[in-house]
C-alpha positions, 0 to 999 in steps of 0.5 A: 500500500505504501508503494502504491502511495509513493508511485502516485505522488508528483515528482518535485523539482527543485527551486533555484534562487539567485541572491544578488549581492547588492551594496549595504544601504544607509542605516537611518538614525533617530536624527535622520528621521526627525530631520525628515519629519521636520522637512515634510512639516516645513513644506506643509507650513510652507504651503499653508502660508502661501495659500493663506497669503493668496487668499488674504490678498484675494479677499483684500483686493475683492474688498477694494473692488466692491467696498459697500456690502449690500448685506448690511444696508451700505449699498441701499437707498436708505438714509443712514444715521452718519454716526462716523464723524460726531463732530459734523453737524448736519446742514439742517440744524446749522441754520 
């Protein structure tokens, strides 16, 4: 019975593995990891700074183009209270 099981088993072909010699890689120290992390953080910080300055400049430029805000009544036809200059008196009461 054992002989019949061995005759049915497939033949095993050897696997050849070639080992390629490569030069050793540089080991990373803790200082190298910290410097690379700070470099990535600095890059993210620089990108955020550039986007913030660009958006701030865009908001300021847009405000100089349209200084009146129609949402709070500055561009409406209504007469305001003119409370911005307390030393100025209205023309009607000066007579």
